N, C-alpha and C positions, 0 to 999 in steps of 0.2 A: 435469538440473532448474535448477541453480541458473544454468548458460548462458540459460534459453531469458526470465528477465525481462531485461529492460530500463529502463534510465533515459532518461532525456528527458539530449539534448544539450546541457551545461552554461552551454551560451551562449549557449542559447535560454531556457534556464530562467525563470522571474518572483522575482524574491529576496523570499523574506517571511520574517522575522523566527521563528522560532518562538517564544518567550518570550511573543510577539502574534499566536499564531491563538485560534481559536474556542475551547472548551471543549473543544465534542465533537468537536474535529481533536486535540485535545492528548488528549482518548482513545482516536479512533482509535488515536493514534502508538505507544499504552503495552501498548496489549490487540495492535498487529501488532508492538511489541520484546518481550512478552511469546509468543508463540506461533507466530512467523517469518513465518508467512504465510494470508495468509485470502482469501476470494472477500467480489466486493462485498455478495453476498444473505446474507456468514456477518455483515458487519459492518453491512449495515442494521440489519439481527434486534438483537443485542448493543450497538450504540452508538447507530445513530440513527435507527434505528424507522422508517423510510423509506424506501424501497431508492433513491426519485429523488432526493431526496438522499443522502443516502449517493452513491450516484453522482455529483452533482454537488462537492459535498467530496474525493474521492475525487480527477477530476480535477483540482483545483485545488490539490490535495496532491502529483499526479503531476510536472504542471505546474512548482511551483516546485523539483520535484526532492529533496523531501523520501520517493518512496516511486517504488518501481519494481512495474512490472506484463507479466504475460503473461495471450494468450489461453489459454483452456481448453476453449472450447468455442465451434468456428470453424463458421456457419452463416450461411448470404448475408445472411440478413439483419442478424443481431445476436454480435455475441462477448458471453461470461461473460470477466472481467478474472478475475485472484490479484494483488492487492497483497502488497510485504513494504519493511520500512523499506530505505532504497539504500542503498548506501556513504559519499555525501554527506550523507544524511541523519545518518546514524547519528554522521557528524564535527560534524555544525553542532548537534546534539541535547546532542553529549556520553556517547554510546552505545558502547559498541564488540559490534560482531558477534556473533553466538555462530557457533561453525562451522557448524552445518547447524538446519535448521529440527526441528523434534517430527519422527516419524515419523509419526503419526498425520493427522496438515496433508499428507504431501509424500505419505502413502499414497492420500487423500481426492482429493485436485490431478490423482493421475498418475492 
């Protein structure tokens, strides 16, 4: 499962200071640090309140190199993504990476 997550190329990452993030983005990062990984739909319900708003902010966090993502439902029209904090995101946030995400999250994403 951990091999499926992909981070953005560090050379193309947009530099964003984690201290200057929008407060909902910080809440999203705290949520992902606590649970390990979550889908965009779950994050939308628990943090942002709107799926389109969540997808917009998650894409910005992914492009900045703080998150890594993987497609969990591959359909021709769209894919649903699961997100987790990237190793460079842990380094920039000053947190340490847990050995494995929670088993219930892993089971749900599998």
